[in-house]
Biopython code that builds the backbone (N, CA, C, O; Angstrom):
import numpy as np
from Bio.PDB.StructureBuilder import StructureBuilder

atoms = [
    (1, "MET", "N", (20.511, 116.793, -19.634)),
    (1, "MET", "CA", (21.983, 117.240, -19.484)),
    (1, "MET", "C", (22.264, 116.709, -20.907)),
    (1, "MET", "O", (21.861, 115.567, -21.132)),
    (2, "PRO", "N", (22.877, 117.348, -21.869)),
    (2, "PRO", "CA", (24.197, 116.862, -22.988)),
    (2, "PRO", "C", (25.375, 116.706, -22.279)),
    (2, "PRO", "O", (25.589, 117.026, -21.110)),
    (3, "ASN", "N", (26.239, 116.108, -23.200)),
    (3, "ASN", "CA", (27.443, 115.240, -22.580)),
    (3, "ASN", "C", (28.571, 116.128, -23.891)),
    (3, "ASN", "O", (29.626, 116.707, -23.632)),
    (4, "ILE", "N", (28.003, 115.996, -25.096)),
    (4, "ILE", "CA", (28.495, 116.602, -26.284)),
    (4, "ILE", "C", (28.990, 118.083, -25.699)),
    (4, "ILE", "O", (28.387, 118.516, -24.717)),
    (5, "LYS", "N", (30.201, 118.968, -26.346)),
    (5, "LYS", "CA", (30.037, 120.387, -26.504)),
    (5, "LYS", "C", (29.380, 120.965, -26.923)),
    (5, "LYS", "O", (28.708, 121.803, -26.323)),
    (6, "SER", "N", (29.323, 120.642, -28.511)),
    (6, "SER", "CA", (28.232, 121.437, -29.415)),
    (6, "SER", "C", (26.915, 121.469, -28.946)),
    (6, "SER", "O", (26.126, 122.413, -28.966)),
    (7, "ALA", "N", (26.732, 120.067, -28.424)),
    (7, "ALA", "CA", (25.119, 120.226, -27.563)),
    (7, "ALA", "C", (25.143, 121.058, -26.391)),
    (7, "ALA", "O", (24.188, 121.829, -26.293)),
    (8, "ILE", "N", (25.902, 121.084, -25.589)),
    (8, "ILE", "CA", (26.033, 122.352, -24.374)),
    (8, "ILE", "C", (25.672, 123.059, -24.880)),
    (8, "ILE", "O", (24.469, 123.311, -24.804)),
    (9, "LYS", "N", (26.636, 123.880, -25.796)),
    (9, "LYS", "CA", (26.205, 125.244, -26.612)),
    (9, "LYS", "C", (25.147, 125.401, -26.994)),
    (9, "LYS", "O", (24.592, 126.471, -26.746)),
    (10, "ARG", "N", (24.452, 124.350, -27.770)),
    (10, "ARG", "CA", (23.198, 124.266, -28.300)),
    (10, "ARG", "C", (22.109, 125.010, -27.068)),
    (10, "ARG", "O", (21.328, 125.933, -27.301)),
    (11, "VAL", "N", (22.238, 124.576, -26.221)),
    (11, "VAL", "CA", (21.449, 124.568, -24.977)),
    (11, "VAL", "C", (21.694, 125.713, -24.682)),
    (11, "VAL", "O", (20.658, 126.292, -25.006)),
    (12, "LYS", "N", (22.239, 126.308, -24.357)),
    (12, "LYS", "CA", (23.004, 127.014, -23.921)),
    (12, "LYS", "C", (22.602, 128.455, -24.972)),
    (12, "LYS", "O", (22.438, 129.522, -24.381)),
    (13, "THR", "N", (22.489, 128.434, -26.176)),
    (13, "THR", "CA", (21.969, 129.472, -27.071)),
    (13, "THR", "C", (20.427, 129.463, -27.211)),
    (13, "THR", "O", (19.861, 130.513, -27.517)),
    (14, "SER", "N", (19.993, 128.765, -27.083)),
    (14, "SER", "CA", (18.702, 128.691, -27.417)),
    (14, "SER", "C", (18.210, 128.788, -26.040)),
    (14, "SER", "O", (16.995, 128.610, -26.124)),
    (15, "ASP", "N", (18.481, 128.950, -25.008)),
    (15, "ASP", "CA", (17.772, 128.881, -23.289)),
    (15, "ASP", "C", (17.530, 131.111, -23.595)),
    (15, "ASP", "O", (16.552, 131.848, -23.470)),
    (16, "ALA", "N", (19.247, 131.408, -24.077)),
    (16, "ALA", "CA", (19.361, 132.639, -23.981)),
    (16, "ALA", "C", (18.622, 133.084, -24.963)),
    (16, "ALA", "O", (17.950, 134.042, -24.580)),
    (17, "ARG", "N", (18.415, 132.764, -26.263)),
    (17, "ARG", "CA", (17.357, 133.325, -27.489)),
    (17, "ARG", "C", (15.902, 132.797, -26.851)),
    (17, "ARG", "O", (14.836, 133.338, -27.147)),
    (18, "ASN", "N", (15.987, 131.928, -26.148)),
    (18, "ASN", "CA", (14.471, 132.387, -25.738)),
    (18, "ASN", "C", (13.727, 133.259, -24.695)),
    (18, "ASN", "O", (12.575, 133.690, -24.719)),
    (19, "ALA", "N", (14.905, 133.422, -23.590)),
    (19, "ALA", "CA", (15.158, 134.735, -22.828)),
    (19, "ALA", "C", (14.306, 135.980, -23.595)),
    (19, "ALA", "O", (13.168, 136.427, -23.446)),
    (20, "GLN", "N", (15.457, 136.317, -24.510)),
    (20, "GLN", "CA", (15.492, 137.242, -25.642)),
    (20, "GLN", "C", (13.923, 137.752, -26.213)),
    (20, "GLN", "O", (13.335, 138.808, -25.981)),
    (21, "ASN", "N", (13.459, 136.458, -27.124)),
    (21, "ASN", "CA", (11.963, 136.116, -27.754)),
    (21, "ASN", "C", (10.958, 136.532, -26.257)),
    (21, "ASN", "O", (10.486, 137.668, -26.227)),
    (22, "THR", "N", (10.705, 135.680, -25.193)),
    (22, "THR", "CA", (10.053, 135.846, -24.381)),
    (22, "THR", "C", (9.928, 137.736, -24.291)),
    (22, "THR", "O", (9.094, 138.573, -24.635)),
    (23, "THR", "N", (11.331, 137.747, -23.600)),
    (23, "THR", "CA", (11.071, 139.315, -23.429)),
    (23, "THR", "C", (10.683, 140.395, -24.333)),
    (23, "THR", "O", (10.119, 141.366, -23.828)),
    (24, "ALA", "N", (10.913, 140.375, -25.687)),
    (24, "ALA", "CA", (10.465, 141.066, -27.202)),
    (24, "ALA", "C", (8.583, 140.545, -27.191)),
    (24, "ALA", "O", (7.729, 141.429, -27.256)),
    (25, "ARG", "N", (8.252, 139.315, -27.118)),
    (25, "ARG", "CA", (6.912, 139.182, -27.118)),
    (25, "ARG", "C", (6.256, 139.353, -26.017)),
    (25, "ARG", "O", (5.229, 138.698, -25.841)),
    (26, "SER", "N", (6.576, 139.998, -25.330)),
    (26, "SER", "CA", (5.938, 139.961, -23.296)),
    (26, "SER", "C", (5.539, 141.721, -23.836)),
    (26, "SER", "O", (4.480, 142.347, -23.865)),
    (27, "SER", "N", (7.140, 142.117, -24.258)),
    (27, "SER", "CA", (6.894, 143.899, -24.305)),
    (27, "SER", "C", (5.535, 144.191, -25.332)),
    (27, "SER", "O", (4.425, 144.519, -24.913)),
    (28, "MET", "N", (5.866, 144.010, -26.638)),
    (28, "MET", "CA", (5.039, 143.684, -27.452)),
    (28, "MET", "C", (3.637, 143.764, -27.247)),
    (28, "MET", "O", (2.856, 144.565, -27.760)),
    (29, "ARG", "N", (3.350, 142.656, -26.271)),
    (29, "ARG", "CA", (1.772, 142.489, -25.913)),
    (29, "ARG", "C", (1.490, 143.863, -24.783)),
    (29, "ARG", "O", (0.554, 144.658, -24.862)),
    (30, "THR", "N", (2.523, 143.857, -23.810)),
    (30, "THR", "CA", (1.907, 145.245, -23.272)),
    (30, "THR", "C", (1.922, 146.449, -23.991)),
    (30, "THR", "O", (1.226, 147.313, -23.457)),
    (31, "ALA", "N", (2.487, 146.797, -25.029)),
    (31, "ALA", "CA", (1.642, 147.781, -26.077)),
    (31, "ALA", "C", (1.447, 148.111, -26.330)),
    (31, "ALA", "O", (1.687, 149.301, -26.534)),
    (32, "VAL", "N", (0.009, 146.729, -26.968)),
    (32, "VAL", "CA", (-0.753, 146.649, -27.318)),
    (32, "VAL", "C", (-2.010, 146.540, -26.546)),
    (32, "VAL", "O", (-3.180, 146.720, -26.883)),
    (33, "LYS", "N", (-1.372, 146.138, -25.225)),
    (33, "LYS", "CA", (-2.579, 146.593, -24.320)),
    (33, "LYS", "C", (-2.872, 147.821, -23.482)),
    (33, "LYS", "O", (-3.862, 148.086, -22.800)),
    (34, "LYS", "N", (-1.279, 148.800, -23.806)),
    (34, "LYS", "CA", (-1.565, 150.521, -22.896)),
    (34, "LYS", "C", (-3.045, 150.806, -24.479)),
    (34, "LYS", "O", (-4.124, 151.261, -24.096)),
    (35, "VAL", "N", (-2.916, 150.557, -25.739)),
    (35, "VAL", "CA", (-3.456, 151.309, -26.883)),
    (35, "VAL", "C", (-4.487, 150.730, -26.616)),
    (35, "VAL", "O", (-5.375, 151.336, -27.216)),
    (36, "GLU", "N", (-5.003, 149.718, -25.939)),
    (36, "GLU", "CA", (-6.271, 149.378, -25.972)),
    (36, "GLU", "C", (-6.973, 149.694, -24.619)),
    (36, "GLU", "O", (-8.181, 149.931, -24.596)),
    (37, "ALA", "N", (-6.283, 149.696, -23.598)),
    (37, "ALA", "CA", (-6.378, 150.844, -22.206)),
    (37, "ALA", "C", (-7.045, 151.693, -22.350)),
    (37, "ALA", "O", (-8.214, 151.701, -21.964)),
    (38, "ALA", "N", (-6.254, 153.000, -23.180)),
    (38, "ALA", "CA", (-6.362, 154.003, -23.671)),
    (38, "ALA", "C", (-7.563, 154.219, -24.363)),
    (38, "ALA", "O", (-8.410, 154.845, -23.725)),
    (39, "VAL", "N", (-7.896, 153.828, -25.623)),
    (39, "VAL", "CA", (-8.926, 153.262, -26.236)),
    (39, "VAL", "C", (-9.868, 153.570, -25.749)),
    (39, "VAL", "O", (-10.427, 154.581, -26.172)),
    (40, "SER", "N", (-10.520, 152.721, -24.494)),
    (40, "SER", "CA", (-11.013, 152.032, -23.447)),
    (40, "SER", "C", (-11.727, 153.450, -22.687)),
    (40, "SER", "O", (-12.915, 153.630, -22.423)),
    (41, "ILE", "N", (-10.589, 154.340, -22.452)),
    (41, "ILE", "CA", (-10.769, 154.956, -21.327)),
    (41, "ILE", "C", (-11.458, 156.672, -22.111)),
    (41, "ILE", "O", (-11.783, 157.760, -21.634)),
    (42, "ASN", "N", (-11.405, 155.999, -23.678)),
    (42, "ASN", "CA", (-11.739, 157.447, -24.478)),
    (42, "ASN", "C", (-10.380, 158.931, -24.336)),
    (42, "ASN", "O", (-10.532, 160.099, -23.978)),
    (43, "ASP", "N", (-9.302, 158.277, -24.737)),
    (43, "ASP", "CA", (-8.193, 159.278, -24.113)),
    (43, "ASP", "C", (-7.668, 158.948, -25.796)),
    (43, "ASP", "O", (-7.171, 157.839, -25.988)),
    (44, "ALA", "N", (-7.781, 159.881, -26.949)),
    (44, "ALA", "CA", (-7.774, 159.969, -28.204)),
    (44, "ALA", "C", (-5.882, 159.885, -27.778)),
    (44, "ALA", "O", (-5.149, 158.902, -27.890)),
    (45, "ALA", "N", (-5.415, 161.700, -27.138)),
    (45, "ALA", "CA", (-3.897, 162.058, -27.554)),
    (45, "ALA", "C", (-3.310, 160.616, -26.652)),
    (45, "ALA", "O", (-2.480, 160.038, -27.355)),
    (46, "ALA", "N", (-3.441, 160.180, -25.829)),
    (46, "ALA", "CA", (-2.709, 159.026, -25.267)),
    (46, "ALA", "C", (-2.537, 157.674, -26.144)),
    (46, "ALA", "O", (-1.502, 157.052, -26.385)),
    (47, "ALA", "N", (-3.806, 157.425, -26.528)),
    (47, "ALA", "CA", (-3.803, 156.408, -28.015)),
    (47, "ALA", "C", (-3.207, 156.477, -28.824)),
    (47, "ALA", "O", (-2.488, 155.630, -29.355)),
    (48, "LYS", "N", (-3.473, 157.909, -29.161)),
    (48, "LYS", "CA", (-2.142, 157.640, -30.522)),
    (48, "LYS", "C", (-0.692, 158.199, -29.639)),
    (48, "LYS", "O", (0.117, 158.628, -30.463)),
    (49, "GLU", "N", (-0.451, 158.246, -28.984)),
    (49, "GLU", "CA", (0.950, 158.137, -28.595)),
    (49, "GLU", "C", (1.316, 156.978, -28.737)),
    (49, "GLU", "O", (2.109, 156.753, -29.650)),
    (50, "VAL", "N", (0.805, 155.743, -27.783)),
    (50, "VAL", "CA", (1.137, 154.640, -27.862)),
    (50, "VAL", "C", (0.966, 153.945, -28.544)),
    (50, "VAL", "O", (1.621, 152.908, -28.438)),
    (51, "LEU", "N", (-0.286, 154.103, -29.978)),
    (51, "LEU", "CA", (-0.294, 153.816, -30.775)),
    (51, "LEU", "C", (1.263, 153.600, -31.567)),
    (51, "LEU", "O", (1.640, 152.569, -32.124)),
    (52, "VAL", "N", (1.706, 154.354, -31.489)),
    (52, "VAL", "CA", (3.529, 154.644, -32.141)),
    (52, "VAL", "C", (4.252, 153.146, -32.039)),
    (52, "VAL", "O", (4.463, 152.160, -32.745)),
    (53, "ALA", "N", (4.493, 153.640, -30.667)),
    (53, "ALA", "CA", (5.253, 152.775, -30.116)),
    (53, "ALA", "C", (4.701, 151.366, -30.549)),
    (53, "ALA", "O", (5.289, 150.722, -31.418)),
    (54, "ALA", "N", (3.197, 150.740, -29.733)),
    (54, "ALA", "CA", (3.343, 149.655, -30.234)),
    (54, "ALA", "C", (3.035, 148.929, -31.675)),
    (54, "ALA", "O", (2.967, 147.711, -31.844)),
    (55, "ALA", "N", (2.859, 149.965, -32.699)),
    (55, "ALA", "CA", (3.332, 149.315, -34.074)),
    (55, "ALA", "C", (4.510, 149.388, -34.153)),
    (55, "ALA", "O", (4.790, 148.599, -35.055)),
    (56, "SER", "N", (5.563, 149.901, -33.732)),
    (56, "SER", "CA", (7.239, 149.682, -33.884)),
    (56, "SER", "C", (7.436, 148.659, -33.044)),
    (56, "SER", "O", (8.626, 148.352, -33.101)),
    (57, "LYS", "N", (6.851, 147.986, -32.297)),
    (57, "LYS", "CA", (6.906, 146.957, -31.614)),
    (57, "LYS", "C", (6.201, 145.520, -32.429)),
    (57, "LYS", "O", (6.932, 144.572, -32.140)),
    (58, "LEU", "N", (5.828, 145.369, -32.722)),
    (58, "LEU", "CA", (4.676, 144.760, -33.668)),
    (58, "LEU", "C", (5.838, 144.483, -34.879)),
    (58, "LEU", "O", (6.396, 143.429, -35.184)),
    (59, "ASP", "N", (5.980, 145.855, -35.449)),
    (59, "ASP", "CA", (6.964, 145.474, -36.408)),
    (59, "ASP", "C", (7.997, 145.040, -35.653)),
    (59, "ASP", "O", (7.674, 143.891, -35.350)),
    (60, "LYS", "N", (8.864, 145.237, -35.254)),
    (60, "LYS", "CA", (10.385, 144.875, -34.658)),
    (60, "LYS", "C", (10.143, 143.044, -34.636)),
    (60, "LYS", "O", (10.804, 142.186, -35.221)),
    (61, "ALA", "N", (8.660, 142.851, -33.512)),
    (61, "ALA", "CA", (8.969, 141.543, -33.557)),
    (61, "ALA", "C", (8.464, 140.631, -34.984)),
    (61, "ALA", "O", (8.848, 139.492, -35.253)),
    (62, "ALA", "N", (7.480, 141.489, -35.818)),
    (62, "ALA", "CA", (7.404, 140.435, -37.029)),
    (62, "ALA", "C", (8.632, 140.672, -37.707)),
    (62, "ALA", "O", (8.473, 139.980, -38.713)),
    (63, "ALA", "N", (9.858, 141.247, -37.821)),
    (63, "ALA", "CA", (10.917, 141.403, -38.602)),
    (63, "ALA", "C", (11.917, 140.303, -38.059)),
    (63, "ALA", "O", (12.778, 139.742, -38.736)),
    (64, "LYS", "N", (11.536, 140.005, -36.139)),
    (64, "LYS", "CA", (12.594, 139.342, -35.775)),
    (64, "LYS", "C", (11.786, 137.711, -36.269)),
    (64, "LYS", "O", (12.583, 136.855, -36.655)),
    (65, "GLY", "N", (10.411, 137.354, -36.253)),
    (65, "GLY", "CA", (10.214, 136.224, -36.275)),
    (65, "GLY", "C", (9.389, 135.541, -35.319)),
    (65, "GLY", "O", (9.285, 134.315, -35.266)),
    (66, "LEU", "N", (8.741, 136.445, -34.483)),
    (66, "LEU", "CA", (8.044, 136.090, -33.316)),
    (66, "LEU", "C", (6.654, 136.156, -33.612)),
    (66, "LEU", "O", (5.787, 135.784, -32.821)),
    (67, "ILE", "N", (6.389, 136.716, -34.960)),
    (67, "ILE", "CA", (5.002, 136.596, -35.207)),
    (67, "ILE", "C", (5.022, 137.092, -36.897)),
    (67, "ILE", "O", (5.815, 137.949, -37.287)),
    (68, "HIS", "N", (4.219, 136.547, -37.638)),
    (68, "HIS", "CA", (3.639, 136.649, -38.305)),
    (68, "HIS", "C", (3.463, 138.221, -39.012)),
    (68, "HIS", "O", (2.891, 139.173, -38.481)),
    (69, "LYS", "N", (4.190, 138.199, -40.494)),
    (69, "LYS", "CA", (4.433, 139.694, -40.933)),
    (69, "LYS", "C", (2.771, 140.089, -40.803)),
    (69, "LYS", "O", (2.206, 141.046, -40.273)),
    (70, "ASN", "N", (2.336, 139.070, -41.432)),
    (70, "ASN", "CA", (0.583, 139.303, -41.737)),
    (70, "ASN", "C", (-0.372, 139.703, -40.334)),
    (70, "ASN", "O", (-1.269, 140.544, -40.284)),
    (71, "ALA", "N", (0.029, 138.993, -39.448)),
    (71, "ALA", "CA", (-0.539, 139.479, -38.375)),
    (71, "ALA", "C", (-0.019, 140.108, -37.310)),
    (71, "ALA", "O", (-0.276, 139.977, -36.113)),
    (72, "ALA", "N", (0.861, 140.916, -37.963)),
    (72, "ALA", "CA", (1.261, 142.113, -37.212)),
    (72, "ALA", "C", (0.883, 143.105, -37.769)),
    (72, "ALA", "O", (0.830, 144.180, -37.171)),
    (73, "ALA", "N", (0.550, 142.971, -38.991)),
    (73, "ALA", "CA", (-0.327, 144.483, -40.268)),
    (73, "ALA", "C", (-1.623, 143.930, -39.495)),
    (73, "ALA", "O", (-2.389, 144.781, -39.045)),
    (74, "ARG", "N", (-1.893, 142.738, -39.328)),
    (74, "ARG", "CA", (-3.557, 142.913, -39.198)),
    (74, "ARG", "C", (-3.881, 143.912, -37.745)),
    (74, "ARG", "O", (-4.568, 144.932, -37.692)),
    (75, "LYS", "N", (-2.978, 143.082, -36.401)),
    (75, "LYS", "CA", (-2.682, 143.882, -35.024)),
    (75, "LYS", "C", (-2.774, 145.331, -35.386)),
    (75, "LYS", "O", (-3.655, 146.016, -34.867)),
    (76, "LYS", "N", (-2.110, 145.736, -36.057)),
    (76, "LYS", "CA", (-1.770, 147.546, -36.343)),
    (76, "LYS", "C", (-3.280, 147.960, -37.026)),
    (76, "LYS", "O", (-4.070, 148.802, -36.599)),
    (77, "SER", "N", (-3.441, 146.946, -38.421)),
    (77, "SER", "CA", (-4.991, 147.828, -38.432)),
    (77, "SER", "C", (-6.065, 147.839, -37.547)),
    (77, "SER", "O", (-6.881, 148.741, -37.737)),
    (78, "ARG", "N", (-6.289, 147.021, -36.569)),
    (78, "ARG", "CA", (-7.123, 146.964, -36.186)),
    (78, "ARG", "C", (-6.675, 147.917, -34.866)),
    (78, "ARG", "O", (-7.619, 148.430, -34.265)),
    (79, "LEU", "N", (-5.605, 148.138, -34.470)),
    (79, "LEU", "CA", (-5.326, 148.923, -33.139)),
    (79, "LEU", "C", (-5.878, 150.396, -33.761)),
    (79, "LEU", "O", (-6.799, 151.004, -33.217)),
    (80, "MET", "N", (-5.182, 150.892, -34.992)),
    (80, "MET", "CA", (-5.406, 151.652, -35.984)),
    (80, "MET", "C", (-7.259, 152.356, -35.976)),
    (80, "MET", "O", (-7.755, 153.465, -35.782)),
    (81, "LYS", "N", (-7.689, 151.238, -36.242)),
    (81, "LYS", "CA", (-9.279, 151.768, -36.241)),
    (81, "LYS", "C", (-9.996, 152.148, -34.648)),
    (81, "LYS", "O", (-10.825, 153.017, -34.379)),
    (82, "LYS", "N", (-9.419, 151.280, -33.869)),
    (82, "LYS", "CA", (-9.867, 151.632, -32.744)),
    (82, "LYS", "C", (-9.841, 153.129, -32.581)),
    (82, "LYS", "O", (-10.882, 153.785, -32.578)),
    (83, "THR", "N", (-8.523, 153.723, -32.431)),
    (83, "THR", "CA", (-7.319, 154.392, -32.242)),
    (83, "THR", "C", (-8.464, 155.813, -33.403)),
    (83, "THR", "O", (-8.504, 156.920, -32.865)),
    (84, "ASN", "N", (-8.924, 155.747, -34.218)),
    (84, "ASN", "CA", (-9.070, 156.507, -34.958)),
    (84, "ASN", "C", (-10.523, 156.623, -35.110)),
    (84, "ASN", "O", (-11.072, 157.440, -35.849)),
    (85, "SER", "N", (-11.271, 155.538, -34.177)),
    (85, "SER", "CA", (-12.663, 156.042, -34.360)),
    (85, "SER", "C", (-13.024, 156.350, -33.037)),
    (85, "SER", "O", (-14.075, 155.917, -32.565)),
    (86, "LEU", "N", (-12.044, 157.249, -32.219)),
    (86, "LEU", "CA", (-11.965, 158.165, -30.988)),
    (86, "LEU", "C", (-12.165, 159.499, -31.302)),
    (86, "LEU", "O", (-12.130, 160.354, -30.417)),
]
sb = StructureBuilder()
sb.init_structure("model")
sb.init_model(0)
sb.init_chain("A")
sb.init_seg("    ")
for serial, (resi, resn, name, xyz) in enumerate(atoms, 1):
    if name == "N":
        sb.init_residue(resn, " ", resi, " ")
    sb.init_atom(name, np.array(xyz, "f"), 0.0, 1.0, " ", f" {name:<3s}", serial, name[0])
structure = sb.get_structure()
């Protein structure tokens, strides 16, 4: 544990930011899994509905720097291909 005041603050802020990033990354992954689950049971209506939420979460994660913007675009493209194949 640091003794210097600014270092103590950096530890606190980095822990808080890490918790926020973990939550955002987890919700993004959950949204992607919901789309894949809907596709696997051939439910086109549900897949299209959760695809919108997943695309939004991917875009927000890319904007925050949690994932690369091209990775977000690639994941969205693959999800849309799967959804449109139904």
